[in-house]
C-alpha positions as CSV (number, residue, x, y, z in Angstrom):
1,M,129.1,-2.9,-240.6
2,T,127.0,-3.5,-243.3
3,K,123.7,-2.7,-244.4
4,E,122.4,-6.1,-244.3
5,N,123.6,-6.0,-240.1
6,K,122.2,-2.2,-239.9
7,V,118.5,-3.6,-241.3
8,E,118.6,-6.4,-239.7
9,K,119.6,-4.5,-236.1
10,S,116.8,-2.2,-237.3
11,A,114.3,-5.5,-237.6
12,E,115.4,-6.5,-234.0
13,E,114.8,-3.0,-232.8
14,S,111.3,-2.7,-233.8
15,T,110.2,-5.8,-233.3
16,E,111.3,-5.6,-229.6
17,Q,109.2,-2.2,-229.6
18,K,106.0,-4.0,-231.1
19,S,106.4,-6.1,-228.0
20,A,107.0,-3.7,-225.5
21,E,103.9,-1.4,-226.9
22,V,101.8,-4.8,-226.7
23,Q,102.7,-5.2,-223.3
24,T,101.9,-2.4,-222.3
25,E,98.7,-2.7,-223.9
26,E,97.7,-5.9,-222.4
27,L,98.3,-4.5,-218.8
28,K,96.1,-1.2,-220.1
29,I,93.6,-4.0,-220.9
30,Q,94.5,-5.8,-217.6
31,K,93.7,-2.8,-215.5
32,T,90.7,-1.0,-217.1
33,D,89.5,-4.9,-217.1
34,R,89.5,-5.0,-213.1
35,P,86.2,-4.1,-210.9
36,V,87.0,-1.3,-209.0
37,G,85.7,-3.1,-205.9
38,Y,89.3,-4.6,-204.7
39,G,90.7,-0.8,-203.9
40,F,87.7,-0.4,-201.7
41,V,88.3,-3.4,-199.9
42,Y,91.8,-2.3,-199.9
43,F,91.2,0.7,-198.4
44,L,89.0,-0.8,-195.7
45,I,91.4,-3.0,-194.8
46,L,93.8,-0.1,-194.3
47,V,91.5,2.0,-192.4
48,I,90.7,-1.2,-190.4
49,A,94.1,-2.1,-189.3
50,S,95.0,1.6,-188.9
51,G,91.8,2.1,-186.3
52,L,92.8,-1.3,-184.6
53,I,96.7,0.7,-184.2
54,A,95.0,3.4,-183.2
55,V,92.9,1.6,-180.8
56,S,95.8,-0.6,-179.7
57,Y,98.2,2.5,-179.1
58,Y,95.5,3.8,-176.7
59,F,94.6,1.0,-174.7
60,L,97.9,0.7,-174.1
61,E,98.4,4.3,-172.9
62,E,95.3,4.0,-170.4
63,Q,97.0,0.6,-169.4
64,K,99.7,2.7,-168.2
65,N,97.4,5.4,-167.0
66,L,96.2,2.5,-165.0
67,N,99.4,1.1,-163.7
68,A,100.2,4.5,-162.4
69,L,96.4,5.2,-160.8
70,I,96.9,1.5,-159.3
71,K,100.4,2.0,-157.8
72,Q,99.9,5.9,-156.5
73,D,96.3,3.6,-155.1
74,A,99.1,1.3,-153.3
75,G,101.2,4.1,-151.9
76,K,97.6,5.7,-150.4
77,L,96.3,2.1,-149.2
78,L,99.5,1.6,-147.3
79,I,99.6,5.4,-145.9
80,L,96.6,4.2,-145.0
81,D,97.3,1.2,-143.5
82,K,100.0,3.2,-141.3
83,Q,97.5,5.5,-139.7
84,I,95.5,2.9,-139.0
85,S,97.9,0.7,-137.0
86,D,98.9,4.2,-135.7
87,Y,95.2,5.0,-134.8
88,D,94.9,1.0,-133.2
89,T,97.8,2.0,-131.3
90,E,96.3,5.6,-129.9
91,N,92.9,3.3,-129.0
92,N,94.9,0.9,-127.0
93,K,97.2,3.0,-125.3
94,R,93.3,5.0,-124.8
95,D,92.0,2.0,-123.8
96,E,94.9,1.0,-121.0
97,A,94.6,4.7,-119.6
98,I,90.9,4.1,-119.6
99,S,91.3,1.1,-117.9
100,Q,93.9,3.0,-115.4
101,N,91.3,5.6,-114.6
102,S,88.4,2.9,-114.0
103,Q,90.9,1.1,-111.5
104,Q,91.9,4.4,-109.7
105,M,88.5,5.4,-110.0
106,Q,87.1,2.0,-108.1
107,I,89.5,2.1,-105.6
108,V,88.3,6.4,-104.8
109,L,85.1,4.9,-104.4
110,E,86.2,2.1,-102.3
111,K,88.5,4.9,-100.3
112,T,85.2,7.1,-99.9
113,D,82.6,4.5,-98.8
114,E,85.7,3.6,-95.7
115,A,85.5,7.2,-95.6
116,I,82.0,7.6,-94.9
117,K,81.9,4.6,-92.5
118,I,85.1,6.1,-90.3
119,S,82.9,9.3,-90.3
120,Q,79.7,7.5,-89.2
121,Q,81.6,5.7,-86.3
122,A,82.9,8.9,-85.3
123,V,79.6,10.0,-85.5
124,E,78.3,7.3,-83.8
125,L,81.0,7.8,-80.9
126,V,80.8,11.4,-80.2
127,N,76.8,10.7,-79.9
128,R,77.6,7.9,-77.6
129,T,76.1,7.9,-74.5
130,Q,77.6,7.3,-71.2
131,R,75.5,3.9,-71.6
132,G,76.9,3.0,-74.6
133,W,80.3,3.7,-74.1
134,V,79.8,1.5,-70.9
135,L,78.6,-1.5,-72.9
136,A,81.1,-0.7,-75.4
137,E,83.7,-0.8,-72.6
138,V,82.1,-4.0,-71.4
139,D,81.9,-5.5,-75.1
140,Y,85.8,-5.0,-75.0
141,L,86.5,-6.7,-72.0
142,L,84.6,-10.0,-72.9
143,R,86.5,-9.8,-76.1
144,M,89.9,-9.4,-74.2
145,G,88.5,-12.3,-71.7
146,H,87.8,-14.5,-74.5
147,R,91.3,-14.6,-76.4
148,R,93.0,-15.1,-73.0
149,L,90.9,-18.2,-72.8
150,D,91.1,-19.4,-75.9
151,V,94.4,-18.5,-77.2
152,A,96.7,-18.3,-74.1
153,K,94.9,-20.9,-71.9
154,D,95.0,-18.5,-69.2
155,I,91.8,-19.3,-66.8
156,T,92.9,-16.0,-64.5
157,G,93.3,-13.8,-66.9
158,A,90.1,-14.0,-68.1
159,I,88.3,-14.2,-64.5
160,A,90.0,-10.9,-64.6
161,A,88.4,-9.6,-67.5
162,L,85.2,-11.0,-66.7
163,K,85.0,-9.5,-63.5
164,G,85.7,-6.2,-64.7
165,A,82.6,-6.3,-67.4
166,D,80.7,-7.8,-64.3
167,S,82.0,-4.3,-62.5
168,R,81.1,-2.1,-64.8
169,L,77.7,-3.4,-65.8
170,E,76.9,-3.1,-61.8
171,E,77.8,0.7,-62.0
172,L,75.1,1.4,-64.3
173,S,72.4,0.0,-62.0
174,D,70.1,-1.2,-64.8
175,L,67.9,-4.0,-64.2
176,K,67.5,-4.6,-68.4
177,L,71.1,-6.3,-68.0
178,F,70.7,-8.4,-64.7
179,K,70.0,-11.5,-67.5
180,I,74.2,-10.5,-68.9
181,R,75.6,-10.2,-65.2
182,K,73.8,-13.1,-64.3
183,Q,75.2,-15.1,-67.4
184,L,78.5,-13.8,-66.2
185,A,78.4,-15.0,-63.0
186,K,77.8,-18.6,-64.3
187,D,80.9,-18.2,-66.4
188,I,83.0,-17.0,-64.0
189,A,81.6,-20.1,-61.8
190,S,83.0,-22.4,-64.5
191,L,86.1,-21.3,-65.0
192,R,86.9,-21.2,-61.1
193,A,86.0,-24.9,-61.3
194,I,88.6,-25.4,-63.7
195,K,92.2,-26.7,-62.1
196,Q,95.1,-24.7,-64.4
197,A,98.6,-26.7,-64.7
198,D,101.0,-24.4,-63.9
199,V,102.2,-24.5,-67.5
200,S,105.4,-21.7,-66.0
201,G,106.4,-23.4,-63.4
202,I,107.1,-26.9,-65.1
203,V,108.4,-25.2,-68.0
204,L,111.0,-23.9,-65.0
205,E,111.1,-27.2,-63.6
206,I,112.3,-28.6,-67.1
207,D,114.5,-26.1,-67.7
208,Q,116.3,-26.7,-64.4
209,V,116.9,-30.5,-65.2
210,M,118.2,-29.5,-68.6
211,A,120.7,-27.1,-67.0
212,Y,122.4,-30.1,-64.8
213,V,121.6,-32.9,-67.3
214,S,125.5,-33.7,-67.4
215,E,125.7,-34.0,-63.7
216,L,123.6,-36.9,-63.5
217,P,125.5,-40.2,-62.8
218,F,124.9,-43.6,-64.9
219,K,124.6,-46.8,-63.7
220,S,128.3,-48.5,-62.6
221,V,128.9,-52.1,-64.0
222,Q,128.8,-53.2,-60.1
223,S,125.2,-51.8,-59.4
224,K,124.0,-53.5,-62.4
225,V,125.8,-56.6,-61.5
226,K,125.0,-56.5,-58.0
227,E,120.7,-55.6,-59.5
228,Q,121.2,-58.5,-61.6
229,L,122.4,-61.0,-58.8
230,G,120.0,-59.8,-56.7
231,S,117.4,-60.8,-59.2
232,S,119.0,-63.7,-59.5
233,D,119.3,-64.7,-56.0
234,L,115.5,-64.0,-55.3
235,N,114.5,-66.9,-58.1
236,E,116.7,-69.2,-56.2
237,P,115.3,-71.2,-53.6
238,E,117.9,-69.9,-50.2
239,N,119.0,-72.5,-47.8
240,T,117.1,-71.5,-44.6
241,D,118.7,-74.8,-42.6
242,P,121.4,-73.5,-40.9
243,T,121.7,-77.2,-39.7
244,I,122.9,-78.4,-43.4
245,E,126.7,-77.4,-43.7
246,K,128.0,-76.7,-47.2
247,T,131.2,-78.8,-48.3
248,F,133.9,-77.6,-50.4
249,V,132.4,-79.3,-53.5
250,D,129.0,-76.7,-53.1
251,S,130.8,-74.1,-52.7
252,V,132.7,-73.9,-55.4
253,I,129.7,-75.2,-57.4
254,E,128.1,-72.0,-56.6
255,T,131.0,-70.0,-57.0
256,V,131.4,-71.2,-60.7
257,K,127.9,-70.4,-60.7
258,Q,127.6,-67.0,-59.8
259,I,130.6,-66.2,-62.3
260,G,128.3,-67.9,-65.0
261,D,125.7,-65.7,-64.1
262,I,127.7,-62.7,-64.0
263,K,129.5,-63.0,-67.6
264,I,125.8,-63.3,-68.8
265,H,124.7,-60.4,-67.5
266,Q,127.7,-58.1,-68.2
267,R,126.1,-59.5,-71.6
268,S,122.7,-58.6,-71.7
269,L,123.3,-55.2,-69.5
270,G,123.4,-51.6,-72.1
271,V,126.6,-50.6,-69.7
272,T,127.3,-46.8,-70.7
273,S,130.7,-46.8,-69.8
274,A,132.3,-45.1,-72.8
275,G,132.6,-41.9,-73.2
276,V,131.1,-42.0,-76.6
277,Q,127.4,-44.2,-75.1
278,Q,127.2,-41.5,-72.2
279,K,127.5,-38.7,-74.8
280,Q,124.7,-40.7,-76.7
281,V,122.2,-41.2,-73.6
282,E,123.0,-37.2,-72.6
283,Q,121.9,-35.7,-75.9
284,L,118.9,-38.1,-75.9
285,L,117.4,-37.0,-72.6
286,Y,118.8,-33.5,-73.5
287,S,116.3,-34.0,-76.8
288,H,113.3,-35.2,-74.6
289,L,113.2,-32.4,-72.1
290,I,113.1,-30.0,-74.8
291,A,110.4,-32.1,-76.4
292,L,108.4,-32.2,-73.2
293,R,108.6,-28.5,-72.7
294,L,107.6,-28.2,-75.9
295,G,104.7,-29.8,-75.2
296,A,103.9,-28.3,-72.2
297,L,103.6,-25.1,-73.8
298,S,101.3,-26.0,-76.7
299,Y,99.5,-27.9,-74.1
300,S,99.1,-30.9,-76.2
301,Q,98.7,-33.5,-73.7
302,K,99.2,-36.8,-75.7
303,N,102.6,-35.6,-76.6
304,F,103.9,-34.1,-73.0
305,I,102.8,-38.1,-71.7
306,Y,105.1,-39.2,-74.6
307,E,108.0,-37.6,-73.5
308,V,107.2,-38.6,-69.8
309,E,107.5,-41.6,-70.3
310,Q,110.6,-41.7,-72.3
311,I,112.5,-39.1,-70.1
312,T,111.6,-42.3,-67.2
313,E,112.7,-45.1,-69.4
314,L,116.0,-43.3,-69.9
315,L,116.3,-42.6,-66.7
316,N,115.4,-46.1,-64.9
317,A,118.0,-48.1,-67.4
318,H,121.2,-45.4,-67.7
319,Y,121.0,-43.2,-65.0
320,D,121.9,-44.3,-60.7
321,G,118.4,-44.4,-58.6
322,A,120.1,-44.2,-55.5
323,S,121.0,-40.5,-56.3
324,N,119.4,-37.6,-54.9
325,Q,118.9,-35.4,-58.4
326,V,117.8,-38.7,-60.5
327,K,114.8,-39.4,-57.7
328,Q,113.5,-35.8,-57.8
329,I,113.8,-36.0,-62.1
330,K,111.7,-39.3,-61.3
331,E,109.0,-37.8,-58.7
332,S,108.7,-35.0,-61.3
333,M,107.7,-36.7,-63.9
334,D,105.5,-38.9,-61.8
335,E,103.7,-35.9,-61.1
336,Y,103.1,-34.6,-64.6
337,R,101.9,-38.0,-65.3
338,K,98.7,-37.1,-63.7
339,L,98.4,-33.4,-65.2
340,Q,95.7,-32.5,-67.1
341,L,97.1,-29.7,-69.3
342,S,94.1,-28.9,-71.6
343,P,90.9,-29.2,-69.8
344,V,87.8,-28.8,-71.1
345,L,86.9,-24.7,-71.1
346,P,83.8,-23.5,-71.3
347,E,82.5,-21.0,-74.3
348,L,81.6,-17.3,-73.4
349,T,80.3,-16.2,-76.4
350,K,76.3,-16.6,-75.1
351,V,77.2,-13.3,-72.6
352,W,78.9,-11.5,-75.5
353,E,75.9,-12.4,-78.0
354,M,73.5,-11.0,-75.1
355,L,75.7,-8.1,-74.9
356,Q,75.0,-7.2,-79.0
357,E,71.3,-7.5,-78.6
358,E,71.3,-4.8,-75.7
359,I,73.5,-2.6,-77.8
360,M,72.1,-2.9,-80.9
361,K,68.2,-2.1,-79.5
362,P,68.5,1.6,-79.4
363,V,69.6,1.3,-83.3
364,N,66.9,-1.3,-84.7
365,K,64.3,1.3,-82.8
366,Y,65.7,4.2,-84.4
367,Q,65.5,2.3,-87.8
368,Q,62.4,1.0,-87.4
369,E,60.8,4.8,-86.5
370,A,62.5,5.8,-90.2
371,E,60.8,3.3,-91.9
372,K,57.6,4.7,-90.4
């Protein structure tokens, strides 16, 4: 390298050093020229940013703590809900038990009241005098008479019960009971005046008829034709003059007329010659006899008379009237038409009410003395 080159290179290095020194001096001048407030501002911004970061971190931790507390509270609430539901079921069970106990208490109270009533009745029975016992027996006889008359339509049994009550009152020889005995005599006389049908006898007779229904003779074709011919002969004028002789032509015409009448009557008659038809008629008669029996037992006058009419019609239409059995059944039906199954029965309540007033007199007197 030549000296010139070295000079040039050293000059360039010196210029570069000078420029670098100039730049450093300019930077120093610029730094020295900046105001002091920018640094403080930067410092404040840094402090504020760090504070915000610290606050946000603090709130984040608090949020986590709150979430944990909320979860704990939610678990506690679930536990409390379960406990409340358990308490509700227990309360419901207690309510049911209380209601059952109250019902049992009600039953016990009712039984207690019943026991008190029974004990009072027992005390009354023990303390009852001879007169009270007789009046109680008379009350029972009157009730029995009313039941026999009202339910069973048994006039004889009712009269017997009333007579028994009258005889028991007679044994007391109490003039205060004379009105009751007088009313009893009226009731007995009114019952004796009633004519009651022998329902038991009627039922037995119907049972006997039902036993031989299949043995009753039916009308024959010849008998029905004879009946029809007899009725037609009654309608035609008879030739009473014996001097008038019938010619051959007249006799033939009369024979033809009779044959024609026979054919007409055979078409119009309900002949029961076939076994099936006879069986149907027997079943129908048997069913009407059963209905007649039920009408007698139930004291139904309307049904009884209706069945009597139906049986009579069947007998007239299909059975032989010349038979003794059929005649007896028809006579029985005629008698049944005149029967009065359900007569007007008197009321036996008046004498019972009078007796009740007499029985209650000592009780009312005792109550009045207790009130005083």
